[in-house]
Z-matrix of the N, CA and C atoms (Angstrom, degrees):
N
C 1 1.398
C 2 1.595 1 108.18
N 3 1.279 2 120.25 1 130.85
C 4 1.392 3 122.79 2 177.63
C 5 1.520 4 112.91 3 -75.07
N 6 1.288 5 120.02 4 142.78
C 7 1.406 6 125.91 5 -177.79
C 8 1.562 7 108.67 6 -62.85
N 9 1.321 8 117.76 7 133.63
C 10 1.431 9 123.62 8 -176.34
C 11 1.496 10 115.91 9 -56.35
N 12 1.305 11 117.70 10 131.58
C 13 1.459 12 128.69 11 173.04
C 14 1.560 13 110.06 12 70.36
N 15 1.275 14 120.27 13 26.02
C 16 1.426 15 121.38 14 168.91
C 17 1.431 16 111.35 15 -88.05
N 18 1.374 17 120.66 16 167.99
C 19 1.426 18 122.15 17 173.34
C 20 1.533 19 113.71 18 -56.74
N 21 1.250 20 119.47 19 -38.35
C 22 1.437 21 128.59 20 -179.95
C 23 1.587 22 106.21 21 -64.68
N 24 1.233 23 114.50 22 -46.57
C 25 1.543 24 121.14 23 -173.08
C 26 1.663 25 104.80 24 -66.11
N 27 1.376 26 113.60 25 -52.53
C 28 1.566 27 110.93 26 -173.09
C 29 1.432 28 110.64 27 -70.31
N 30 1.386 29 122.71 28 -24.64
C 31 1.435 30 123.82 29 179.62
C 32 1.528 31 109.04 30 -79.67
N 33 1.273 32 120.03 31 -31.09
C 34 1.454 33 121.26 32 168.57
C 35 1.452 34 110.82 33 -61.88
N 36 1.325 35 118.80 34 -43.59
C 37 1.425 36 121.76 35 179.09
C 38 1.483 37 109.24 36 -62.33
N 39 1.285 38 120.33 37 -45.00
C 40 1.450 39 125.59 38 177.67
C 41 1.512 40 113.74 39 -53.09
N 42 1.362 41 117.28 40 -42.42
C 43 1.384 42 123.41 41 -179.20
C 44 1.608 43 112.56 42 -74.46
N 45 1.320 44 115.33 43 -37.18
C 46 1.408 45 119.84 44 171.81
C 47 1.524 46 114.32 45 -64.46
N 48 1.334 47 115.13 46 -41.53
C 49 1.485 48 122.17 47 174.22
C 50 1.512 49 111.62 48 -52.91
N 51 1.312 50 115.29 49 -52.89
C 52 1.425 51 123.71 50 -178.28
C 53 1.454 52 117.61 51 -62.58
N 54 1.467 53 112.74 52 -30.33
C 55 1.519 54 118.55 53 177.62
C 56 1.424 55 112.43 54 -82.76
N 57 1.338 56 123.77 55 -13.50
C 58 1.419 57 128.16 56 -176.28
C 59 1.506 58 113.23 57 -93.10
N 60 1.320 59 122.82 58 103.82
C 61 1.425 60 118.63 59 -178.74
C 62 1.503 61 113.38 60 -70.35
N 63 1.248 62 120.35 61 -20.37
C 64 1.527 63 124.33 62 172.46
C 65 1.557 64 111.84 63 -64.81
N 66 1.289 65 112.18 64 -19.97
C 67 1.490 66 118.30 65 176.80
C 68 1.496 67 110.98 66 -103.18
N 69 1.335 68 116.97 67 -70.47
C 70 1.420 69 120.85 68 -168.17
C 71 1.595 70 111.52 69 -71.77
N 72 1.315 71 121.32 70 -39.49
C 73 1.434 72 124.52 71 176.47
C 74 1.497 73 111.73 72 -63.58
N 75 1.336 74 113.43 73 -46.37
C 76 1.484 75 119.76 74 -176.59
C 77 1.521 76 106.87 75 -61.49
N 78 1.315 77 118.63 76 -42.77
C 79 1.508 78 121.73 77 -175.11
C 80 1.541 79 108.59 78 -76.90
N 81 1.368 80 118.03 79 -25.95
C 82 1.497 81 116.45 80 172.15
C 83 1.430 82 113.72 81 -70.27
N 84 1.363 83 116.71 82 -28.46
C 85 1.462 84 120.09 83 175.10
C 86 1.602 85 112.77 84 -56.67
N 87 1.285 86 115.24 85 -31.20
C 88 1.471 87 119.67 86 -174.67
C 89 1.619 88 108.43 87 -105.34
N 90 1.278 89 113.59 88 7.71
C 91 1.569 90 121.52 89 -178.99
C 92 1.522 91 108.54 90 57.61
N 93 1.382 92 121.66 91 38.34
C 94 1.447 93 125.45 92 174.34
C 95 1.480 94 116.71 93 -58.48
N 96 1.219 95 122.45 94 117.09
C 97 1.492 96 127.12 95 173.63
C 98 1.482 97 108.47 96 -136.79
N 99 1.340 98 114.87 97 128.04
C 100 1.469 99 122.03 98 -174.88
C 101 1.586 100 107.84 99 -161.37
N 102 1.314 101 105.61 100 156.13
C 103 1.482 102 111.91 101 171.17
C 104 1.609 103 105.94 102 -110.23
N 105 1.343 104 111.74 103 117.75
C 106 1.442 105 122.13 104 -172.20
C 107 1.549 106 109.52 105 -107.78
N 108 1.303 107 114.82 106 132.54
C 109 1.480 108 122.85 107 176.16
C 110 1.424 109 107.24 108 -121.56
N 111 1.379 110 114.39 109 158.82
C 112 1.503 111 120.63 110 174.44
C 113 1.529 112 105.15 111 -153.25
N 114 1.387 113 109.39 112 156.85
C 115 1.490 114 119.17 113 179.88
C 116 1.498 115 112.06 114 -179.54
N 117 1.257 116 113.00 115 -155.09
C 118 1.469 117 122.96 116 -176.84
C 119 1.553 118 111.62 117 -106.09
N 120 1.362 119 112.83 118 140.19
C 121 1.504 120 119.89 119 -172.20
C 122 1.548 121 107.99 120 -58.83
N 123 1.367 122 119.00 121 -35.13
C 124 1.488 123 118.68 122 -168.90
C 125 1.547 124 108.05 123 -84.31
N 126 1.357 125 121.76 124 4.05
C 127 1.467 126 120.52 125 -177.47
C 128 1.561 127 110.70 126 -110.94
N 129 1.296 128 117.53 127 144.70
C 130 1.355 129 123.53 128 -177.81
C 131 1.526 130 111.25 129 -63.79
N 132 1.240 131 115.87 130 -50.56
C 133 1.573 132 126.74 131 -177.53
C 134 1.499 133 111.18 132 -94.79
N 135 1.252 134 124.80 133 148.89
C 136 1.419 135 130.03 134 168.32
C 137 1.539 136 109.25 135 -64.98
N 138 1.277 137 118.34 136 171.08
C 139 1.422 138 122.46 137 -179.40
C 140 1.464 139 110.88 138 -102.41
N 141 1.384 140 122.21 139 -33.81
C 142 1.410 141 123.37 140 -177.95
C 143 1.482 142 110.55 141 -144.74
N 144 1.351 143 117.69 142 166.05
C 145 1.503 144 124.18 143 -175.20
C 146 1.537 145 104.82 144 -139.97
N 147 1.324 146 108.25 145 149.71
C 148 1.523 147 125.95 146 -170.47
C 149 1.479 148 105.09 147 -137.24
N 150 1.333 149 115.40 148 120.98
C 151 1.537 150 113.60 149 177.11
C 152 1.495 151 107.70 150 -114.09
N 153 1.393 152 113.03 151 131.32
C 154 1.457 153 119.75 152 -175.71
C 155 1.538 154 106.09 153 -119.79
N 156 1.346 155 119.52 154 133.08
C 157 1.357 156 124.64 155 177.58
C 158 1.597 157 106.31 156 -129.49
N 159 1.310 158 114.88 157 119.27
C 160 1.489 159 121.24 158 -177.78
C 161 1.536 160 112.68 159 45.99
N 162 1.395 161 110.19 160 48.75
C 163 1.443 162 117.65 161 175.38
C 164 1.439 163 118.39 162 85.87
N 165 1.392 164 119.52 163 -21.39
C 166 1.438 165 121.99 164 -178.89
C 167 1.535 166 108.53 165 -99.02
N 168 1.267 167 111.71 166 139.61
C 169 1.559 168 118.67 167 170.69
C 170 1.346 169 108.72 168 -78.74
N 171 1.373 170 117.11 169 120.43
C 172 1.413 171 126.53 170 -177.35
C 173 1.490 172 114.41 171 -101.00
N 174 1.317 173 116.45 172 -25.19
C 175 1.485 174 119.62 173 172.67
C 176 1.497 175 111.42 174 -157.57
N 177 1.258 176 114.59 175 155.97
C 178 1.451 177 122.16 176 179.37
C 179 1.565 178 110.78 177 -152.39
N 180 1.331 179 118.73 178 147.34
C 181 1.440 180 117.27 179 177.67
C 182 1.626 181 106.52 180 177.72
N 183 1.342 182 110.43 181 -167.70
C 184 1.354 183 116.41 182 178.18
C 185 1.559 184 110.16 183 -74.92
N 186 1.310 185 118.37 184 142.68
C 187 1.364 186 124.57 185 179.04
C 188 1.412 187 117.50 186 -58.64
N 189 1.284 188 120.36 187 130.31
C 190 1.517 189 126.56 188 -169.01
C 191 1.602 190 110.25 189 -134.32
N 192 1.311 191 114.66 190 28.17
C 193 1.556 192 113.66 191 -177.00
C 194 1.481 193 117.35 192 95.26
N 195 1.339 194 119.72 193 1.90
C 196 1.392 195 125.60 194 -179.92
C 197 1.596 196 109.87 195 -55.08
N 198 1.340 197 113.69 196 148.70
C 199 1.545 198 112.91 197 179.25
C 200 1.553 199 101.25 198 -93.50
N 201 1.371 200 113.27 199 127.41
C 202 1.453 201 123.20 200 -173.63
C 203 1.535 202 110.87 201 -92.13
N 204 1.339 203 116.67 202 138.77
C 205 1.428 204 122.56 203 166.25
C 206 1.502 205 114.67 204 -83.71
N 207 1.392 206 111.40 205 -29.60
C 208 1.405 207 127.58 206 -179.28
C 209 1.469 208 110.94 207 -136.26
N 210 1.394 209 123.18 208 122.00
C 211 1.442 210 128.29 209 -178.46
C 212 1.406 211 105.06 210 -130.03
N 213 1.380 212 119.55 211 104.82
C 214 1.506 213 123.06 212 177.44
C 215 1.501 214 112.66 213 -104.24
N 216 1.298 215 111.18 214 134.52
C 217 1.512 216 118.40 215 -174.75
C 218 1.485 217 112.09 216 -130.49
N 219 1.270 218 120.94 217 143.21
C 220 1.514 219 124.95 218 170.49
C 221 1.475 220 107.05 219 -158.98
N 222 1.262 221 115.00 220 169.34
C 223 1.491 222 121.59 221 178.16
C 224 1.418 223 108.59 222 -72.63
N 225 1.364 224 118.39 223 155.95
C 226 1.355 225 124.77 224 -173.80
C 227 1.609 226 113.01 225 -61.54
N 228 1.380 227 113.92 226 -35.21
C 229 1.436 228 121.39 227 179.44
C 230 1.590 229 104.52 228 -65.02
N 231 1.266 230 122.08 229 -45.17
C 232 1.401 231 119.37 230 178.81
C 233 1.493 232 116.77 231 -65.31
N 234 1.309 233 116.74 232 -40.25
C 235 1.506 234 123.12 233 174.18
C 236 1.545 235 108.70 234 -54.27
N 237 1.394 236 112.76 235 -46.68
C 238 1.493 237 117.94 236 -177.08
C 239 1.513 238 111.73 237 -66.18
N 240 1.302 239 111.98 238 -35.57
C 241 1.560 240 116.73 239 -176.85
C 242 1.605 241 103.39 240 -69.91
N 243 1.320 242 118.41 241 -44.98
C 244 1.510 243 115.51 242 -176.26
C 245 1.611 244 114.16 243 -74.87
N 246 1.413 245 115.21 244 -14.12
C 247 1.467 246 118.17 245 168.84
C 248 1.424 247 111.18 246 -70.15
N 249 1.277 248 117.50 247 -27.38
C 250 1.490 249 119.13 248 -179.24
C 251 1.613 250 110.37 249 -93.07
N 252 1.240 251 116.52 250 -36.58
C 253 1.464 252 124.76 251 177.70
C 254 1.435 253 113.16 252 -134.78
N 255 1.368 254 114.00 253 96.96
C 256 1.503 255 116.99 254 -169.35
C 257 1.622 256 111.48 255 -65.42
N 258 1.316 257 109.44 256 155.69
C 259 1.460 258 121.81 257 178.98
C 260 1.506 259 110.50 258 -65.65
N 261 1.372 260 119.63 259 138.42
C 262 1.419 261 125.60 260 176.06
C 263 1.613 262 104.16 261 -101.17
N 264 1.281 263 119.50 262 179.16
C 265 1.449 264 122.16 263 178.34
C 266 1.498 265 107.49 264 -62.52
N 267 1.361 266 118.94 265 -43.27
C 268 1.426 267 123.85 266 -175.33
C 269 1.597 268 108.22 267 -70.70
N 270 1.359 269 118.89 268 -48.92
C 271 1.427 270 121.74 269 -175.67
C 272 1.586 271 108.48 270 -69.74
N 273 1.313 272 117.47 271 -27.44
C 274 1.485 273 118.26 272 174.10
C 275 1.469 274 113.13 273 -67.05
N 276 1.240 275 117.04 274 -43.37
C 277 1.494 276 125.22 275 173.95
C 278 1.534 277 113.59 276 -55.99
N 279 1.262 278 111.79 277 -43.69
C 280 1.508 279 122.27 278 179.56
C 281 1.562 280 108.27 279 -68.50
N 282 1.386 281 113.45 280 -48.64
C 283 1.552 282 115.08 281 175.08
C 284 1.420 283 113.33 282 -55.25
N 285 1.429 284 118.75 283 -42.74
C 286 1.397 285 118.89 284 179.15
C 287 1.529 286 110.55 285 -68.72
N 288 1.302 287 120.74 286 -48.20
C 289 1.497 288 123.17 287 175.43
C 290 1.447 289 120.05 288 -48.11
N 291 1.375 290 110.79 289 -36.08
C 292 1.447 291 117.18 290 -176.06
C 293 1.444 292 112.42 291 -96.61
N 294 1.296 293 119.65 292 -0.58
C 295 1.468 294 128.55 293 179.04
C 296 1.545 295 116.12 294 73.93
N 297 1.322 296 115.51 295 16.39
C 298 1.436 297 123.82 296 167.65
C 299 1.483 298 111.48 297 -63.48
N 300 1.380 299 119.21 298 -42.84
C 301 1.396 300 126.61 299 176.02
C 302 1.513 301 108.18 300 -110.99
N 303 1.326 302 118.60 301 121.75
C 304 1.428 303 121.90 302 -178.22
C 305 1.545 304 111.69 303 -121.21
N 306 1.288 305 114.30 304 146.55
C 307 1.464 306 120.29 305 176.67
C 308 1.483 307 112.51 306 -112.56
N 309 1.271 308 120.73 307 96.62
C 310 1.409 309 123.26 308 179.66
C 311 1.547 310 113.74 309 -62.92
N 312 1.304 311 114.08 310 -27.00
C 313 1.460 312 126.53 311 -179.45
C 314 1.575 313 105.18 312 -143.58
N 315 1.290 314 114.88 313 141.11
C 316 1.522 315 120.31 314 177.18
C 317 1.524 316 108.73 315 107.27
N 318 1.216 317 113.70 316 151.25
C 319 1.527 318 120.19 317 -179.73
C 320 1.450 319 110.77 318 -102.62
N 321 1.436 320 119.94 319 86.74
C 322 1.388 321 122.66 320 -178.85
C 323 1.542 322 113.14 321 -55.74
N 324 1.202 323 119.16 322 -45.46
C 325 1.510 324 122.72 323 -177.15
C 326 1.577 325 111.87 324 -64.40
N 327 1.274 326 117.86 325 -36.20
C 328 1.537 327 117.19 326 174.30
C 329 1.508 328 109.21 327 -67.24
N 330 1.387 329 112.00 328 -46.01
C 331 1.538 330 115.63 329 -177.38
C 332 1.470 331 112.98 330 -65.41
N 333 1.269 332 123.70 331 -35.10
C 334 1.473 333 124.21 332 -173.32
C 335 1.555 334 108.34 333 -76.57
N 336 1.385 335 118.64 334 -23.85
C 337 1.448 336 120.87 335 176.15
C 338 1.508 337 112.59 336 -82.12
N 339 1.266 338 115.04 337 -6.10
C 340 1.524 339 115.25 338 -179.10
C 341 1.554 340 109.30 339 -108.17
N 342 1.236 341 120.84 340 106.05
C 343 1.505 342 124.66 341 -170.13
C 344 1.582 343 109.86 342 -61.31
N 345 1.196 344 118.75 343 -31.51
C 346 1.496 345 124.53 344 178.04
C 347 1.561 346 113.86 345 -65.53
N 348 1.288 347 113.77 346 -22.61
C 349 1.493 348 119.16 347 172.78
C 350 1.531 349 111.42 348 -104.39
N 351 1.390 350 117.76 349 -43.89
C 352 1.402 351 119.83 350 -174.54
C 353 1.559 352 114.74 351 -62.60
N 354 1.220 353 116.38 352 -45.71
C 355 1.507 354 120.59 353 -177.69
C 356 1.563 355 110.77 354 -59.83
N 357 1.305 356 122.95 355 -50.80
C 358 1.360 357 119.71 356 178.47
C 359 1.629 358 110.53 357 -68.56
N 360 1.258 359 117.60 358 -28.61
C 361 1.463 360 118.01 359 -178.97
C 362 1.549 361 107.53 360 -67.34
N 363 1.315 362 118.17 361 -46.45
C 364 1.452 363 123.25 362 179.49
C 365 1.518 364 109.19 363 -60.83
N 366 1.435 365 118.94 364 -44.34
C 367 1.394 366 125.65 365 -179.11
C 368 1.622 367 108.60 366 -60.82
N 369 1.397 368 117.18 367 -32.37
C 370 1.391 369 118.57 368 178.60
C 371 1.515 370 115.90 369 -61.78
N 372 1.345 371 117.38 370 -32.31
C 373 1.447 372 126.90 371 175.47
C 374 1.549 373 104.50 372 -65.11
N 375 1.269 374 119.41 373 -44.19
C 376 1.509 375 118.26 374 176.04
C 377 1.596 376 114.10 375 -56.98
N 378 1.298 377 117.53 376 -30.28
C 379 1.391 378 121.88 377 178.78
C 380 1.542 379 110.44 378 -67.74
N 381 1.277 380 115.71 379 -30.81
C 382 1.442 381 120.71 380 -179.36
C 383 1.546 382 114.17 381 -63.01
N 384 1.389 383 115.59 382 -25.08
C 385 1.423 384 118.40 383 178.12
C 386 1.546 385 112.81 384 -74.12
N 387 1.456 386 115.12 385 -12.72
C 388 1.384 387 115.82 386 -178.18
C 389 1.499 388 117.58 387 -89.00
N 390 1.445 389 113.48 388 -5.41
C 391 1.448 390 122.80 389 -178.31
C 392 1.559 391 111.07 390 -80.56
């Protein structure tokens, strides 16, 4: 298992994302394009960045000041837990409601109400268990 939020980790996620039609193809259907960052709640900057154009991840790496459309944060213990047992639609809603999963940027409430975005987003957490 690659260490969380390293260049190896985020690039493995990028490859898994592109190989999974339930994520990349479904997001391509809605022309989803975003810069996504993730990291720890107690840090000012995210750890890594992931760029998606029309559903496909085109680049990934260590965060270097990119402007994020979505910035997800959690404590390390929660990220570790989700790498073992991925979030579901229900547990993601609970994690958000209780502050375990925070979005510094991005509208989680609007996204989770849109099945064409929410389903692939939740599935992307499942990909993290394969790293």
